[in-house]
Short mmCIF file of the C-alpha atoms (twelve columns), coordinates in Angstrom:
data_MODEL
# 
_entry.id   MODEL 
# 
loop_
_atom_site.group_PDB 
_atom_site.id 
_atom_site.type_symbol 
_atom_site.label_atom_id 
_atom_site.label_alt_id 
_atom_site.label_comp_id 
_atom_site.label_asym_id 
_atom_site.label_seq_id 
_atom_site.Cartn_x 
_atom_site.Cartn_y 
_atom_site.Cartn_z 
_atom_site.pdbx_PDB_model_num 
ATOM 1   C CA . MET A 1   0.293   -32.907 6.341   1 
ATOM 2   C CA . ILE A 2   -3.413  -32.942 5.413   1 
ATOM 3   C CA . ALA A 3   -5.242  -36.083 4.329   1 
ATOM 4   C CA . LEU A 4   -8.997  -36.255 3.811   1 
ATOM 5   C CA . SER A 5   -10.468 -39.589 2.818   1 
ATOM 6   C CA . ALA A 6   -14.068 -39.758 1.538   1 
ATOM 7   C CA . VAL A 7   -15.096 -36.967 3.906   1 
ATOM 8   C CA . SER A 8   -18.764 -36.038 4.038   1 
ATOM 9   C CA . TYR A 9   -20.381 -33.721 6.571   1 
ATOM 10  C CA . ARG A 10  -23.947 -32.699 7.348   1 
ATOM 11  C CA . TYR A 11  -24.885 -29.878 9.731   1 
ATOM 12  C CA . PRO A 12  -27.425 -30.685 12.462  1 
ATOM 13  C CA . GLY A 13  -31.021 -30.397 11.310  1 
ATOM 14  C CA . THR A 14  -30.201 -30.329 7.581   1 
ATOM 15  C CA . GLN A 15  -31.077 -32.793 4.856   1 
ATOM 16  C CA . ARG A 16  -28.079 -32.578 2.563   1 
ATOM 17  C CA . ASP A 17  -24.317 -32.824 2.863   1 
ATOM 18  C CA . ALA A 18  -22.372 -29.568 3.164   1 
ATOM 19  C CA . LEU A 19  -19.292 -31.573 2.158   1 
ATOM 20  C CA . HIS A 20  -19.601 -34.715 0.089   1 
ATOM 21  C CA . ALA A 21  -17.062 -37.509 -0.490  1 
ATOM 22  C CA . ILE A 22  -13.963 -35.299 -0.477  1 
ATOM 23  C CA . ASP A 23  -10.542 -36.846 -0.993  1 
ATOM 24  C CA . LEU A 24  -7.675  -34.413 -0.539  1 
ATOM 25  C CA . ALA A 25  -3.951  -34.556 0.202   1 
ATOM 26  C CA . VAL A 26  -1.846  -31.460 0.961   1 
ATOM 27  C CA . GLY A 27  1.877   -31.720 1.587   1 
ATOM 28  C CA . GLU A 28  4.047   -29.877 4.085   1 
ATOM 29  C CA . GLY A 29  4.725   -26.291 3.086   1 
ATOM 30  C CA . GLU A 30  2.088   -26.105 0.346   1 
ATOM 31  C CA . LEU A 31  -0.042  -23.008 -0.156  1 
ATOM 32  C CA . VAL A 32  -3.451  -24.129 -1.391  1 
ATOM 33  C CA . GLY A 33  -6.361  -21.890 -2.365  1 
ATOM 34  C CA . VAL A 34  -10.023 -22.886 -2.275  1 
ATOM 35  C CA . VAL A 35  -12.694 -21.212 -4.413  1 
ATOM 36  C CA . GLY A 36  -16.348 -21.771 -5.194  1 
ATOM 37  C CA . ALA A 37  -19.722 -20.074 -5.189  1 
ATOM 38  C CA . ASN A 38  -21.387 -19.017 -1.951  1 
ATOM 39  C CA . GLY A 39  -22.668 -22.139 -0.233  1 
ATOM 40  C CA . ALA A 40  -20.204 -24.427 -2.006  1 
ATOM 41  C CA . GLY A 41  -18.700 -25.607 1.288   1 
ATOM 42  C CA . LYS A 42  -15.569 -23.462 1.583   1 
ATOM 43  C CA . SER A 43  -16.042 -22.345 5.190   1 
ATOM 44  C CA . THR A 44  -17.248 -25.805 6.130   1 
ATOM 45  C CA . LEU A 45  -14.007 -27.257 4.798   1 
ATOM 46  C CA . CYS A 46  -12.056 -24.775 6.947   1 
ATOM 47  C CA . TYR A 47  -14.011 -25.841 10.035  1 
ATOM 48  C CA . ALA A 48  -13.438 -29.513 9.242   1 
ATOM 49  C CA . LEU A 49  -9.681  -29.038 8.875   1 
ATOM 50  C CA . SER A 50  -9.407  -27.129 12.166  1 
ATOM 51  C CA . GLY A 51  -11.628 -29.373 14.286  1 
ATOM 52  C CA . TYR A 52  -14.579 -27.008 14.729  1 
ATOM 53  C CA . ILE A 53  -16.421 -29.733 12.863  1 
ATOM 54  C CA . PRO A 54  -17.642 -31.795 14.619  1 
ATOM 55  C CA . HIS A 55  -16.520 -30.540 18.061  1 
ATOM 56  C CA . PHE A 56  -18.229 -27.127 17.926  1 
ATOM 57  C CA . PHE A 57  -20.885 -27.387 15.227  1 
ATOM 58  C CA . GLY A 58  -21.899 -30.984 15.887  1 
ATOM 59  C CA . GLY A 59  -23.464 -32.780 12.960  1 
ATOM 60  C CA . THR A 60  -22.450 -35.990 11.218  1 
ATOM 61  C CA . VAL A 61  -18.992 -36.663 9.789   1 
ATOM 62  C CA . GLU A 62  -18.082 -39.611 7.613   1 
ATOM 63  C CA . GLY A 63  -14.580 -40.474 6.393   1 
ATOM 64  C CA . GLY A 64  -11.170 -39.610 7.794   1 
ATOM 65  C CA . VAL A 65  -9.674  -36.197 8.575   1 
ATOM 66  C CA . GLN A 66  -5.959  -36.288 9.372   1 
ATOM 67  C CA . VAL A 67  -4.212  -32.941 9.894   1 
ATOM 68  C CA . ALA A 68  -0.701  -32.417 11.303  1 
ATOM 69  C CA . GLY A 69  -0.677  -35.948 12.671  1 
ATOM 70  C CA . HIS A 70  -4.058  -35.615 14.417  1 
ATOM 71  C CA . ASP A 71  -7.282  -37.494 13.815  1 
ATOM 72  C CA . VAL A 72  -9.241  -34.259 13.875  1 
ATOM 73  C CA . THR A 73  -12.655 -35.760 14.499  1 
ATOM 74  C CA . ARG A 74  -11.428 -37.520 17.629  1 
ATOM 75  C CA . THR A 75  -9.048  -34.907 19.068  1 
ATOM 76  C CA . PRO A 76  -10.385 -32.027 21.234  1 
ATOM 77  C CA . VAL A 77  -10.002 -28.572 19.702  1 
ATOM 78  C CA . GLY A 78  -7.811  -27.481 22.630  1 
ATOM 79  C CA . GLU A 79  -5.261  -30.132 21.737  1 
ATOM 80  C CA . LEU A 80  -5.354  -29.159 18.068  1 
ATOM 81  C CA . ALA A 81  -4.720  -25.446 18.651  1 
ATOM 82  C CA . SER A 82  -0.935  -25.661 18.908  1 
ATOM 83  C CA . ASP A 83  -0.665  -27.424 15.535  1 
ATOM 84  C CA . ILE A 84  -3.648  -26.094 13.560  1 
ATOM 85  C CA . GLY A 85  -4.623  -22.428 13.426  1 
ATOM 86  C CA . LEU A 86  -7.866  -21.027 11.988  1 
ATOM 87  C CA . VAL A 87  -8.457  -17.396 11.003  1 
ATOM 88  C CA . PHE A 88  -12.137 -16.517 10.529  1 
ATOM 89  C CA . HIS A 89  -13.244 -14.145 7.787   1 
ATOM 90  C CA . ASN A 90  -14.832 -11.869 10.433  1 
ATOM 91  C CA . PRO A 91  -12.112 -10.654 12.835  1 
ATOM 92  C CA . PHE A 92  -14.697 -9.564  15.420  1 
ATOM 93  C CA . ASN A 93  -15.323 -13.255 16.083  1 
ATOM 94  C CA . GLN A 94  -11.664 -13.809 16.911  1 
ATOM 95  C CA . ILE A 95  -10.612 -10.897 19.107  1 
ATOM 96  C CA . SER A 96  -10.780 -12.087 22.704  1 
ATOM 97  C CA . GLY A 97  -11.803 -8.848  24.398  1 
ATOM 98  C CA . ALA A 98  -9.696  -9.979  27.363  1 
ATOM 99  C CA . ARG A 99  -6.619  -7.846  26.629  1 
ATOM 100 C CA . PHE A 100 -6.118  -4.085  26.454  1 
ATOM 101 C CA . THR A 101 -3.477  -3.719  23.730  1 
ATOM 102 C CA . VAL A 102 -2.737  -5.201  20.322  1 
ATOM 103 C CA . LEU A 103 0.509   -6.726  21.606  1 
ATOM 104 C CA . GLU A 104 -1.277  -8.345  24.559  1 
ATOM 105 C CA . GLU A 105 -3.976  -9.695  22.241  1 
ATOM 106 C CA . VAL A 106 -1.399  -11.392 20.016  1 
ATOM 107 C CA . ALA A 107 0.296   -12.855 23.082  1 
ATOM 108 C CA . PHE A 108 -2.972  -14.114 24.605  1 
ATOM 109 C CA . GLY A 109 -2.872  -17.497 22.885  1 
ATOM 110 C CA . LEU A 110 0.772   -17.887 23.799  1 
ATOM 111 C CA . GLU A 111 -0.100  -17.303 27.458  1 
ATOM 112 C CA . ASN A 112 -2.584  -20.139 27.259  1 
ATOM 113 C CA . MET A 113 0.198   -22.348 25.881  1 
ATOM 114 C CA . GLY A 114 2.274   -21.547 28.993  1 
ATOM 115 C CA . LEU A 115 5.261   -20.121 27.122  1 
ATOM 116 C CA . PRO A 116 7.921   -18.036 28.925  1 
ATOM 117 C CA . PRO A 117 7.347   -14.251 28.779  1 
ATOM 118 C CA . GLU A 118 10.444  -13.583 26.670  1 
ATOM 119 C CA . VAL A 119 9.312   -16.151 24.093  1 
ATOM 120 C CA . MET A 120 5.811   -14.678 24.036  1 
ATOM 121 C CA . ARG A 121 7.125   -11.161 23.426  1 
ATOM 122 C CA . THR A 122 9.513   -12.283 20.680  1 
ATOM 123 C CA . ARG A 123 6.807   -14.234 18.845  1 
ATOM 124 C CA . ALA A 124 4.163   -11.537 19.268  1 
ATOM 125 C CA . GLU A 125 6.435   -8.747  18.045  1 
ATOM 126 C CA . ALA A 126 7.528   -10.844 15.035  1 
ATOM 127 C CA . ALA A 127 3.895   -11.543 14.113  1 
ATOM 128 C CA . LEU A 128 2.994   -7.860  14.395  1 
ATOM 129 C CA . ALA A 129 5.942   -6.908  12.199  1 
ATOM 130 C CA . ALA A 130 4.996   -9.509  9.601   1 
ATOM 131 C CA . THR A 131 1.436   -8.183  9.375   1 
ATOM 132 C CA . GLY A 132 2.388   -4.498  9.413   1 
ATOM 133 C CA . LEU A 133 0.993   -3.775  12.879  1 
ATOM 134 C CA . ALA A 134 4.199   -3.100  14.818  1 
ATOM 135 C CA . ASP A 135 3.421   0.617   15.148  1 
ATOM 136 C CA . LEU A 136 0.020   -0.188  16.659  1 
ATOM 137 C CA . ALA A 137 1.276   -2.554  19.371  1 
ATOM 138 C CA . GLU A 138 0.061   -0.367  22.254  1 
ATOM 139 C CA . ARG A 139 -3.298  0.553   20.744  1 
ATOM 140 C CA . SER A 140 -6.565  -1.015  21.879  1 
ATOM 141 C CA . PRO A 141 -7.744  -3.793  19.545  1 
ATOM 142 C CA . PHE A 142 -11.128 -2.061  19.419  1 
ATOM 143 C CA . ALA A 143 -9.562  1.203   18.227  1 
ATOM 144 C CA . LEU A 144 -8.385  -0.463  15.005  1 
ATOM 145 C CA . SER A 145 -10.080 -0.295  11.633  1 
ATOM 146 C CA . GLY A 146 -11.753 -3.402  10.239  1 
ATOM 147 C CA . GLY A 147 -8.759  -4.151  8.048   1 
ATOM 148 C CA . GLU A 148 -6.356  -3.682  10.945  1 
ATOM 149 C CA . GLN A 149 -8.454  -5.988  13.116  1 
ATOM 150 C CA . GLN A 150 -8.318  -8.594  10.381  1 
ATOM 151 C CA . ARG A 151 -4.520  -8.380  10.313  1 
ATOM 152 C CA . LEU A 152 -4.537  -8.593  14.120  1 
ATOM 153 C CA . ALA A 153 -6.505  -11.854 13.975  1 
ATOM 154 C CA . ILE A 154 -3.974  -13.211 11.484  1 
ATOM 155 C CA . ALA A 155 -1.038  -12.109 13.671  1 
ATOM 156 C CA . ALA A 156 -2.521  -13.761 16.780  1 
ATOM 157 C CA . VAL A 157 -2.754  -17.119 15.016  1 
ATOM 158 C CA . MET A 158 0.631   -16.774 13.319  1 
ATOM 159 C CA . ALA A 159 2.322   -16.115 16.664  1 
ATOM 160 C CA . MET A 160 1.341   -19.593 17.831  1 
ATOM 161 C CA . GLN A 161 3.412   -21.008 14.943  1 
ATOM 162 C CA . PRO A 162 1.050   -23.856 14.027  1 
ATOM 163 C CA . ARG A 163 2.159   -26.439 11.497  1 
ATOM 164 C CA . VAL A 164 -1.048  -25.872 9.518   1 
ATOM 165 C CA . LEU A 165 -2.785  -22.522 8.990   1 
ATOM 166 C CA . VAL A 166 -6.351  -22.354 7.695   1 
ATOM 167 C CA . PHE A 167 -7.672  -18.989 6.502   1 
ATOM 168 C CA . ASP A 168 -11.336 -18.350 5.715   1 
ATOM 169 C CA . GLU A 169 -11.324 -15.294 3.421   1 
ATOM 170 C CA . PRO A 170 -8.466  -13.572 5.284   1 
ATOM 171 C CA . THR A 171 -8.425  -10.456 3.071   1 
ATOM 172 C CA . SER A 172 -12.169 -9.752  2.926   1 
ATOM 173 C CA . GLN A 173 -11.768 -6.382  4.678   1 
ATOM 174 C CA . LEU A 174 -8.366  -5.440  3.289   1 
ATOM 175 C CA . ASP A 175 -7.501  -2.977  0.543   1 
ATOM 176 C CA . PRO A 176 -5.128  -4.035  -2.280  1 
ATOM 177 C CA . ALA A 177 -2.016  -3.024  -0.324  1 
ATOM 178 C CA . GLY A 178 -3.144  -4.974  2.737   1 
ATOM 179 C CA . THR A 179 -4.137  -7.933  0.588   1 
ATOM 180 C CA . ARG A 180 -0.714  -8.046  -1.032  1 
ATOM 181 C CA . ALA A 181 0.999   -7.867  2.355   1 
ATOM 182 C CA . VAL A 182 -1.020  -10.809 3.690   1 
ATOM 183 C CA . PHE A 183 -0.403  -12.925 0.606   1 
ATOM 184 C CA . GLU A 184 3.318   -12.154 0.768   1 
ATOM 185 C CA . VAL A 185 3.389   -13.260 4.412   1 
ATOM 186 C CA . MET A 186 1.610   -16.497 3.515   1 
ATOM 187 C CA . ARG A 187 4.004   -17.100 0.650   1 
ATOM 188 C CA . ARG A 188 7.009   -16.662 2.959   1 
ATOM 189 C CA . LEU A 189 5.547   -19.057 5.521   1 
ATOM 190 C CA . ALA A 190 4.571   -21.713 2.985   1 
ATOM 191 C CA . ARG A 191 7.788   -23.229 1.710   1 
ATOM 192 C CA . PRO A 192 9.460   -26.653 1.775   1 
ATOM 193 C CA . GLY A 193 9.652   -27.653 5.427   1 
ATOM 194 C CA . GLY A 194 7.504   -24.671 6.423   1 
ATOM 195 C CA . THR A 195 3.879   -24.009 7.259   1 
ATOM 196 C CA . THR A 196 1.096   -25.682 5.312   1 
ATOM 197 C CA . ILE A 197 -1.589  -23.145 4.414   1 
ATOM 198 C CA . VAL A 198 -5.119  -23.612 3.100   1 
ATOM 199 C CA . LEU A 199 -7.183  -20.507 2.393   1 
ATOM 200 C CA . THR A 200 -10.563 -19.698 0.930   1 
ATOM 201 C CA . GLU A 201 -10.701 -16.498 -1.070  1 
ATOM 202 C CA . HIS A 202 -12.779 -14.697 -3.702  1 
ATOM 203 C CA . LYS A 203 -9.895  -12.585 -5.049  1 
ATOM 204 C CA . LEU A 204 -8.941  -14.859 -7.925  1 
ATOM 205 C CA . GLY A 205 -6.110  -12.694 -9.240  1 
ATOM 206 C CA . TRP A 206 -4.232  -12.871 -5.953  1 
ATOM 207 C CA . LEU A 207 -4.768  -16.624 -5.696  1 
ATOM 208 C CA . ALA A 208 -3.520  -17.147 -9.238  1 
ATOM 209 C CA . ALA A 209 -0.375  -15.162 -8.506  1 
ATOM 210 C CA . PHE A 210 0.539   -16.732 -5.172  1 
ATOM 211 C CA . VAL A 211 -0.835  -20.218 -4.500  1 
ATOM 212 C CA . ASP A 212 0.689   -23.544 -5.492  1 
ATOM 213 C CA . ARG A 213 -2.638  -25.271 -6.085  1 
ATOM 214 C CA . LEU A 214 -6.228  -24.239 -6.479  1 
ATOM 215 C CA . LEU A 215 -9.247  -26.301 -5.406  1 
ATOM 216 C CA . VAL A 216 -12.812 -25.744 -6.593  1 
ATOM 217 C CA . LEU A 217 -15.759 -26.752 -4.416  1 
ATOM 218 C CA . HIS A 218 -19.212 -27.061 -5.972  1 
ATOM 219 C CA . GLU A 219 -22.288 -28.099 -4.000  1 
ATOM 220 C CA . GLY A 220 -20.057 -29.633 -1.321  1 
ATOM 221 C CA . GLY A 221 -17.912 -31.675 -3.687  1 
ATOM 222 C CA . LEU A 222 -14.324 -31.188 -4.818  1 
ATOM 223 C CA . VAL A 223 -14.617 -30.767 -8.588  1 
ATOM 224 C CA . ALA A 224 -11.170 -29.452 -9.543  1 
ATOM 225 C CA . ASP A 225 -7.649  -29.510 -8.098  1 
ATOM 226 C CA . GLY A 226 -4.514  -28.362 -9.877  1 
ATOM 227 C CA . PRO A 227 -2.317  -25.428 -10.950 1 
ATOM 228 C CA . PRO A 228 -4.226  -22.141 -10.640 1 
ATOM 229 C CA . ARG A 229 -4.131  -21.184 -14.323 1 
ATOM 230 C CA . GLN A 230 -5.334  -24.601 -15.417 1 
ATOM 231 C CA . VAL A 231 -8.108  -24.757 -12.818 1 
ATOM 232 C CA . LEU A 232 -9.381  -21.252 -13.558 1 
ATOM 233 C CA . ALA A 233 -9.442  -21.997 -17.288 1 
ATOM 234 C CA . SER A 234 -11.456 -25.130 -16.569 1 
ATOM 235 C CA . ALA A 235 -13.820 -23.201 -14.316 1 
ATOM 236 C CA . LEU A 236 -14.776 -20.940 -17.229 1 
ATOM 237 C CA . ASP A 237 -16.271 -23.977 -18.997 1 
ATOM 238 C CA . HIS A 238 -18.408 -25.110 -16.039 1 
ATOM 239 C CA . ALA A 239 -21.301 -23.683 -14.036 1 
ATOM 240 C CA . TRP A 240 -19.341 -23.657 -10.799 1 
ATOM 241 C CA . GLY A 241 -19.837 -19.977 -10.077 1 
ATOM 242 C CA . VAL A 242 -16.117 -19.276 -9.758  1 
ATOM 243 C CA . GLY A 243 -15.751 -16.490 -12.300 1 
ATOM 244 C CA . ALA A 244 -12.562 -15.282 -13.956 1 
ATOM 245 C CA . THR A 245 -9.742  -12.853 -13.270 1 
ATOM 246 C CA . MET A 246 -9.694  -9.466  -14.987 1 
ATOM 247 C CA . TYR A 247 -6.803  -10.678 -17.109 1 
ATOM 248 C CA . ALA A 248 -8.758  -13.697 -18.380 1 
ATOM 249 C CA . ARG A 249 -11.733 -11.479 -19.198 1 
ATOM 250 C CA . ALA A 250 -9.482  -9.046  -21.066 1 
ATOM 251 C CA . ALA A 251 -7.922  -11.895 -23.040 1 
ATOM 252 C CA . GLN A 252 -11.399 -13.218 -23.896 1 
ATOM 253 C CA . GLU A 253 -12.314 -9.811  -25.301 1 
ATOM 254 C CA . VAL A 254 -9.137  -9.666  -27.384 1 
ATOM 255 C CA . LEU A 255 -9.790  -13.190 -28.682 1 
ATOM 256 C CA . ALA A 256 -13.388 -12.305 -29.566 1 
ATOM 257 C CA . ARG A 257 -12.131 -9.426  -31.689 1 
ATOM 258 C CA . GLY A 258 -9.749  -11.692 -33.554 1 
ATOM 259 C CA . LEU A 259 -6.686  -9.840  -32.302 1 
ATOM 260 C CA . LEU A 260 -5.129  -12.908 -30.692 1 
ATOM 261 C CA . PRO A 261 -4.718  -16.466 -31.961 1 
ATOM 262 C CA . PRO A 262 -6.571  -19.207 -30.031 1 
ATOM 263 C CA . GLN A 263 -4.926  -19.956 -26.690 1 
ATOM 264 C CA . PRO A 264 -4.708  -23.316 -24.872 1 
ATOM 265 C CA . LEU A 265 -5.066  -21.460 -21.538 1 
ATOM 266 C CA . LEU A 266 -6.229  -17.942 -20.838 1 
ATOM 267 C CA . PRO A 267 -3.959  -15.828 -18.635 1 
ATOM 268 C CA . ALA A 268 -4.909  -15.639 -14.969 1 
ATOM 269 C CA . THR A 269 -2.297  -13.105 -13.779 1 
ATOM 270 C CA . LEU A 270 -0.792  -9.857  -15.080 1 
ATOM 271 C CA . ASP A 271 2.514   -11.541 -15.945 1 
ATOM 272 C CA . GLN A 272 0.692   -14.251 -17.888 1 
ATOM 273 C CA . ALA A 273 -1.392  -11.655 -19.711 1 
ATOM 274 C CA . VAL A 274 1.702   -9.713  -20.749 1 
ATOM 275 C CA . GLU A 275 3.351   -12.907 -21.999 1 
ATOM 276 C CA . THR A 276 0.218   -13.899 -23.920 1 
ATOM 277 C CA . LEU A 277 -0.127  -10.535 -25.650 1 
ATOM 278 C CA . ARG A 278 3.495   -10.285 -26.722 1 
# 
């Protein structure tokens, strides 16, 4: 579903690659997380997968970017929108301002696709229900809290039912309950034969609990790709600026006090921590 071959990208007016020689394959229905320090290239990767690079940002792209059957670098963003959806980390950049209610905002993209009204309503209502916004359907988008606006941006993209969803820090303004709800929605969508999802995120514990694979970007390069627990354990041994989950830090403290035998992998989730300490 996603195939990147030796992809490098440089923003206009800069002297170094924001992405460098990235090879990546993501299958249909996979849920893949992307982590890395600020400036590692996470948002740039999102823009490359969704076509905003090079069509909006310009710059120089080398290599091949194939997503949902499209050569992204050669296909206009308007043609990509029905198959590839992008949710920005700042919802204010995504709300159109052209519609008066939350329901109308979610349906706005569907109108542009020319879908029948009954289909638009069904899809929009389903997306609002999935993101916990059904009770706010008649409220103005600008009367929502920041977290609610973020869920609205997610619902608007979900309603278009793209084959690939790309999220750039989708839970940055959400509390733990909202974060869990969004991750549970993503997990339901990403399944064999379902939606392929790539997301950047700083909340390592949630990634470790929900994603199939975890990628680490460092200075524009892909330096790790594998099961979340394995990748996070590897990240602790490198200066990638990824950090560790609270459960890994707790296990490190227990190990340092000699209360736990050496472990091949530190726990990354609560369930893994409980199993390790038994």
